N, C-alpha and C positions, 0 to 999 in steps of 0.2 A: 504493500499500500504506500501511497505517496504521503510525505509529511506535509503539514500545513504550510510550512515556510516554502517548500518547493512549489506547491500549488499556488500560493500567493505570489511567488516570484514569476512563475509562468504566466499568471493572470496579468500581472503588471507589465510584463514583457510584451504580451499580446496587446494590451491597451496602448502601450507606447508605440508599437509598430503600426497599429490602426490609426492612431492620431497622427503619426508621421506621414503615413500615406495620404490621409485626408489633406494635410497641409501641402504636400507635394502636388496633389491633384488640383487644389485650389490655386496654387501659384502657376501651374501649367495652363489652367484655364484662363487666368488673368493675362498670361504672356500671349496666348492664342488670340484672345480678344484685342489686345494691343496690336498685334500683327495684322489682324483684320482691319482695324481702324487706319493703320498705316497704308495698307493696300488700297482701301477706299479712298483715302486722301490723295494717294499718288494717281489713282485713276481719275479722280475729280480734277486735279491739277492738269493732267494731260488733256482732258476733255476741254477745260476752260481755255488752255493754251491754243488748242486746235481751233476752237470757235473764235478766239480773238485774232488768230492768223487769217482765218477766213474773212472776218469782218474787215481787217486791214487790206486784204487783197481786193475786196469789193470797193472799199473807199478809195484805194489807189487807182482802180479802173475808172471809177466815176470821176475822180479828179483829172486823170489823163483825158477822158472824153470831154470834160468841161473846158479844159485847156485848149484842145484842138478845135472845138465847136465855135462858129462865129457868134458874135454877140447878137442877141435878138433885140431889134429896135422897139418892140412892143413890151419888152420886159419892164414891169412897173418898178422894179428896183434899180434899174439902170439909170445912172445919173446922166442928165441931159446936157450938162455943161461940159462934158468930155473929160472930166477928172475922175 
């Protein structure tokens, strides 16, 4: 038969291992969640950068077209004094 101290020692060892495993799993889940946030932030940054580049290209094309186009004499915002 087992002695009381041996059973107590085994029980405490089992509790310590269980507690340690729970802590390790919690830390791993926190690290995984942080990694997921970083991946999401990187994807959002790449998407935002691509959208900004597309908008810049559209604006550049519009500016080039406006530079090449002749002035419209019926434009209400065109100054009539030539300046």
